[in-house]
Every structure is written in structure tokens, then in C-alpha cells.
C-alpha positions in Angstrom: -153.4 155.7 -78.3 -154.3 152.7 -80.2 -150.0 152.1 -79.3 -150.6 153.0 -76.4 -152.9 150.7 -75.8 -151.5 147.8 -77.8 -148.5 148.3 -75.3 -150.9 147.5 -72.4 -152.2 145.0 -73.4 -148.8 143.5 -74.7 -148.0 143.7 -70.3 -150.9 142.6 -69.7 -150.8 139.0 -71.0 -146.4 138.7 -69.5 -148.4 139.6 -66.6 -151.5 137.0 -66.3 -148.6 134.1 -67.8 -146.0 134.2 -65.6 -143.5 133.4 -67.5 -140.2 135.3 -66.4 -137.8 135.8 -69.8 -135.7 133.0 -71.5 -132.5 133.3 -73.4 -133.6 134.6 -76.7 -133.9 137.0 -79.1 -135.1 140.4 -78.0 -138.9 139.8 -78.8 -142.9 140.6 -76.6 -141.7 138.9 -73.2 -137.6 140.9 -73.8 -134.6 139.0 -74.4 -130.8 140.4 -76.0 -130.7 142.4 -78.2 -126.9 144.1 -80.2 -125.7 147.1 -82.1 -123.2 146.4 -84.2 -119.9 149.9 -83.7 -117.2 147.4 -85.8 -116.4 144.0 -86.5 -114.9 143.3 -82.6 -117.3 146.1 -81.3 -121.1 145.4 -80.2 -123.5 147.5 -77.6 -125.2 144.2 -76.4 -128.1 144.9 -74.2 -130.6 141.8 -72.1 -134.7 143.5 -71.3 -136.7 141.3 -68.8 -139.8 141.3 -68.3 -141.7 141.5 -65.2 -141.3 137.9 -64.9 -137.5 137.6 -64.6 -135.0 139.1 -61.8 -132.5 141.1 -61.9 -129.6 138.0 -61.4 -131.2 136.5 -64.8 -130.9 139.3 -66.8 -127.4 139.5 -65.3 -126.2 135.8 -66.9 -128.5 136.2 -69.8 -126.9 138.6 -71.0 -123.0 138.1 -69.8 -123.5 134.7 -71.2 -124.5 137.0 -75.4 -121.6 138.8 -74.8 -119.5 135.6 -74.6 -121.8 134.3 -77.5 -121.0 136.8 -79.9 -117.3 137.3 -78.6 -117.7 133.2 -80.0 -119.4 133.4 -83.2 -117.2 136.9 -84.7 -114.3 134.4 -83.8 -112.5 136.6 -81.2 -111.7 135.2 -77.8 -111.7 137.0 -75.1 -114.1 140.3 -74.5 -114.2 142.8 -72.2 -117.3 146.2 -71.0 -117.4 149.9 -71.1 -120.1 151.1 -70.3 -122.5 152.4 -72.3 -121.5 156.4 -72.0 -125.2 157.8 -73.2 -127.2 155.6 -70.6 -124.5 156.2 -67.9 -126.5 156.6 -64.3 -126.4 159.8 -63.3 -125.7 160.4 -59.5 -129.0 160.4 -57.5 -130.6 158.2 -59.8 -132.5 155.5 -57.0 -133.0 151.4 -58.1 -129.6 150.2 -59.8 -127.3 147.5 -59.1 -124.3 147.3 -60.6 -123.2 144.3 -63.6 -120.2 144.0 -63.9 -116.8 145.9 -63.0 -114.4 147.2 -65.7 -111.7 150.0 -66.6 -112.7 153.5 -68.9 -110.1 154.9 -70.8 -108.2 156.8 -68.3 -108.0 153.4 -66.2 -109.5 154.1 -63.3 -112.4 152.1 -62.4 -116.4 152.2 -63.0 -119.7 150.1 -62.9 -122.1 149.6 -65.7 -124.9 150.0 -64.2 -128.5 147.6 -65.0 -130.9 149.4 -63.9 -135.8 149.1 -63.3 -138.9 150.3 -65.7 -141.7 150.7 -64.5 -145.1 149.9 -66.8 -148.6 151.1 -65.1 -150.6 148.2 -67.2 -153.6 148.6 -64.8 -154.6 151.8 -61.5 -151.9 151.1 -59.1 -149.9 148.1 -59.8 -146.7 148.0 -61.7 -144.2 145.8 -63.2 -140.6 146.2 -62.0 -137.9 144.9 -65.5 -134.8 144.8 -65.1 -132.2 145.2 -67.6 -128.1 145.3 -68.4 -126.3 146.5 -70.7 -122.5 147.4 -71.9 -120.7 148.0 -75.2 -118.6 145.0 -75.9 -114.8 144.7 -76.9 -113.2 141.1 -78.3 -110.1 140.4 -79.0 -108.2 138.0 -80.0 -105.3 135.5 -78.2 -102.6 136.5 -76.2 -104.6 139.2 -74.6 -103.3 142.4 -76.3 -100.7 144.2 -74.3 -102.5 147.4 -73.9 -105.9 146.0 -72.6 -105.3 145.8 -68.8 -107.8 142.2 -68.6 -110.5 140.0 -70.6 -113.1 137.5 -69.6 -112.0 134.2 -71.5 -115.7 134.0 -73.4 -114.8 130.6 -73.3 -114.5 129.9 -70.1 -117.9 132.4 -69.1 -120.5 129.7 -71.8 -118.8 127.1 -69.6 -119.8 128.5 -66.5 -123.6 128.8 -68.0 -124.2 126.4 -70.0 -126.8 125.0 -67.4 -128.1 128.0 -66.2 -129.1 128.7 -69.8 -130.3 125.8 -71.3 -132.1 124.3 -68.6 -133.7 128.1 -68.6 -132.5 128.9 -65.6 -133.5 125.8 -63.0 -129.7 125.2 -62.6 -127.6 126.4 -59.8 -125.7 129.6 -61.9 -122.2 130.7 -59.6 -122.3 133.2 -58.0 -120.9 136.8 -59.8 -117.8 136.9 -59.0 -116.5 133.5 -58.3 -117.7 133.7 -62.2 -115.6 136.6 -63.6 -112.5 135.8 -61.3 -112.5 132.2 -63.6 -112.7 134.4 -66.3 -110.6 136.8 -65.9 -107.4 137.1 -68.3 -104.4 139.2 -66.8 -101.0 140.6 -67.8 -100.2 139.3 -64.3 -101.2 137.3 -61.2 -101.9 139.2 -57.9 -102.1 137.2 -55.0 -103.3 138.0 -51.6 -101.3 136.3 -48.8 -102.8 133.4 -46.3 -100.1 134.4 -44.0 -101.6 137.4 -42.6 -101.6 138.5 -39.1 -104.3 139.4 -36.5 -105.0 140.0 -33.7 -107.3 142.6 -31.6 -106.6 145.6 -30.2 -108.6 144.6 -27.1 -109.7 142.6 -25.4 -114.0 143.3 -25.8 -117.2 141.7 -24.7 -120.2 141.2 -26.1 -123.1 143.8 -24.9 -126.2 141.6 -23.9 -127.5 139.2 -20.8 -124.8 137.7 -18.8 -125.1 133.3 -18.7 -125.6 132.3 -15.3 -125.2 129.6 -13.0 -126.8 128.6 -9.7 -125.5 126.2 -7.2 -127.2 125.0 -4.2 -127.1 125.0 -0.7 -128.4 124.2 2.4 -131.1 126.6 2.4 -130.8 128.3 -0.7 -129.8 128.7 -4.5 -126.9 131.1 -4.9 -126.6 132.8 -8.6 -123.0 133.5 -10.2 -122.7 135.6 -12.8 -120.7 134.3 -15.8 -119.3 137.0 -18.1 -119.5 135.8 -21.6 -116.4 135.4 -23.3 -114.2 138.3 -25.4 -115.6 139.5 -29.4 -112.5 137.6 -31.0 -110.5 139.2 -33.9 -111.7 139.0 -37.8 -110.2 135.7 -39.1 -107.2 135.5 -41.7 -110.1 133.2 -44.1 -113.0 135.8 -43.4 -110.8 138.1 -44.5 -108.9 137.0 -47.9 -112.8 136.8 -48.9 -113.8 140.5 -48.0 -111.4 141.5 -51.0 -113.5 140.8 -54.3 -113.4 140.9 -57.4 -113.5 144.8 -57.7 -110.3 145.4 -55.7 -109.4 142.9 -57.1 -109.4 144.6 -60.9 -107.9 148.0 -58.9 -104.8 146.1 -57.7 -104.5 145.1 -61.3 -105.0 148.2 -62.9 -102.6 150.1 -60.7 -99.7 147.1 -61.5 -100.7 147.4 -65.1 -100.2 151.7 -65.3 -96.8 150.4 -63.2 -95.1 147.8 -65.6 -97.0 150.4 -68.6 -94.1 152.6 -66.4 -91.0 150.8 -65.4 -91.3 147.7 -68.0 -91.4 146.0 -64.4 -90.9 142.4 -65.7 -90.3 140.7 -62.0 -92.5 141.8 -59.5 -92.0 142.3 -55.9 -94.5 141.9 -53.0 -96.3 145.2 -50.7 -97.0 144.1 -47.4 -99.5 146.5 -45.4 -100.7 147.0 -41.8 -104.4 148.7 -40.9 -107.6 149.2 -38.5 -111.1 147.2 -39.4 -113.8 148.2 -37.1 -116.7 145.9 -36.6 -118.4 147.9 -38.7 -116.4 147.3 -42.4 -114.1 150.5 -42.7 -110.6 150.1 -42.6 -108.2 153.0 -40.4 -104.9 152.8 -39.9 -103.8 152.6 -43.5 -100.6 152.5 -43.9 -97.5 150.5 -45.7 -95.3 148.0 -43.8 -92.3 147.3 -46.4 -92.4 146.8 -49.9 -89.5 145.4 -52.9 -91.5 148.4 -55.5 -89.3 151.2 -55.2 -92.2 152.3 -57.5 -93.3 155.4 -54.9 -96.9 156.3 -57.1 -97.1 152.3 -57.3 -97.2 151.1 -53.5 -99.5 154.6 -52.7 -102.1 153.4 -55.1 -101.5 149.9 -53.7 -102.2 151.9 -49.9 -105.2 154.1 -51.2 -106.9 151.2 -52.5 -106.6 149.2 -49.1 -107.4 152.4 -47.2 -111.2 152.1 -49.5 -111.9 149.4 -48.6 -114.8 148.3 -46.9 -115.0 144.3 -45.1 -118.6 144.2 -44.0 -120.3 144.7 -40.5 -118.4 140.9 -38.8 -119.9 140.2 -34.8 -116.3 140.6 -34.5 -113.9 142.5 -32.6 -112.0 145.7 -33.8 -109.6 143.6 -35.3 -105.6 144.9 -36.1 -104.3 143.8 -39.1 -100.2 143.7 -38.5 -99.1 142.6 -42.1 -101.3 141.9 -45.4 -98.8 140.8 -48.0 -99.4 141.3 -51.5 -97.7 139.4 -54.6 -97.4 141.0 -58.0 -95.8 139.0 -60.4 -95.9 139.2 -64.8 -97.2 136.2 -66.0 -94.8 133.7 -67.9 
């Protein structure tokens, strides 16, 4: 009973003080903690209080992952979901922290979530946490590891944000991770994408009117609204996000390991993007690869992409070239 009262009192103080969790070792108001598994593997967690946003917690957590990697004398790190803390299907209020390959080479999500503490009747405090197993590696990246993050790059990108206690702007998550990514291969989504609308589509809603004056009366002439345009090449490239690139990295790594490919090549795909974002009619236009399994996997990754809703016509992507090459 006393322990419960003390916990409630601490939470009440947190709420009254109104201070979000700082970058610090875990204490009464949260912070980072780690559990050593081996010299190169730790479970790293960051817990925030009721005033720490999910982004603040995530940035402080990934910073600690990089900092601990550097402190242990390693240059690179990957993230693996903590199996014991895996989110069960149907659990609500969870958000992805970072994508990573599991032992089978697929892609799963490390997840952060909410814990609710009741400290006065009818009032609650929601806190965010992020946690994963951090696996550390020297440079160069071992052949058996598909990709990793460069610890120093993460530290450099987030130093201002962390040292200012969250006052300085932080880079977008995807941009931060893409910049820090180290992999055995290079993947490029070409800007030479050919797009067109499947058919002219006029937007719904009122049309504009123009008025002309005559000698006795005015006549209103309806002006048709312009047809919706297809999605732009830049918007299509931007929608191929970090998670898609990781899946393509995993697919190419599997192909290269199986075929000993040291040259690389290109896969050109065609598909249709609906105004709401899902892909349909995906097919292979051409490819330089003879590995059918790899090409089929690339096609499946693109088929499962969602480009998000946009005020645009249904867009036919006649050609989207994706190039794969080993890093030199």
C-alpha cells in the first residue's frame, strides 16, 4: 500500500512540475536504461514521462543506441525487436519505432507503446517508451549482416537536438536513418519514371462561372474545372520510403548471396496508383536479372506499396526503373 502511494505521489509531482523527460539515465522521471547481453549486444530502452512526446522519446532512444555503440568501441549497430516484449495482434495505441530485418530475413517493426498510470480519479498520464536489442559491429560491415547504422552519423545528426534538450530541430526519422544507413549494395529509384493519367478525371464540386453583360441582361457561363493531373515523378519517388528501401536491400542481399552477383542490374516495373494510394496491375516491364525469384520479390514489394491519398487522377506508371549495384 505504501509503495502504491509513493508511486502515485511521484507521478503527481511529475505532472505538477510539467517537465518532459531529459536525456538522462533512468530515474523518477524516466530516461534510458540498458541490459547487457554480451560485449556487443545490449537491450536499450528509453522511457518518457507524461510530458515527453513519442518523437522526443524515440530520438533520445536512438541517440542512446548510437552512443552506447560508440562507447563500447564499435562503429555500426542494428536493431532487433525484443521477443519477450513483442506486441500482440490487436493491441492498440502502438507506433513503429524503426524497421529492421529479423533472423529469417524478413522485415518486422520495433514498436513503442503507451502505459497509463491513474494518479487521481478520472485523470490519466500517458507515457511513451522505445526499446530494442542493439547489436554492434566493427567496420567494414560483416558480409552476413544486411545493413546497419553508422553510430557516429546518428550522433552527429542528433547532437544539437539532444544537447538542447529538444529545443533544436531534429531531422525527420526516415532522413536520419537513410543518412546513417550502411549496406553492401546501392539501390536507386531512377528519376526517369514515365507516368500518365489512365483517363481524364474532373474533380467534383462547384464549377467556376463567368458573367458577360448584354444590353438587357447578364448571362452566366459555366467554366469547366480542369481535369485532375496524374501524380508527379517527384511525389512517386518521395513515397518510396525508408522501409521500402530496406525491403529491397534485404531482397538484393538474398539474391547476391545465392548467385554471387558482383555486377548488379536493373528491374523496370509498371503499375497503376489509385487516387487513394494502393497499387494495382503491377508487372515487370523489363529486367537484366535472370534470377526469377529475386525479380518476383521486387515485384511483390512494389505491389504492396501504398503511395497515400492525393488529389490526383488515377496514375499509370509505365516505367519505374530500380537499379541495384554492389557497394565498391
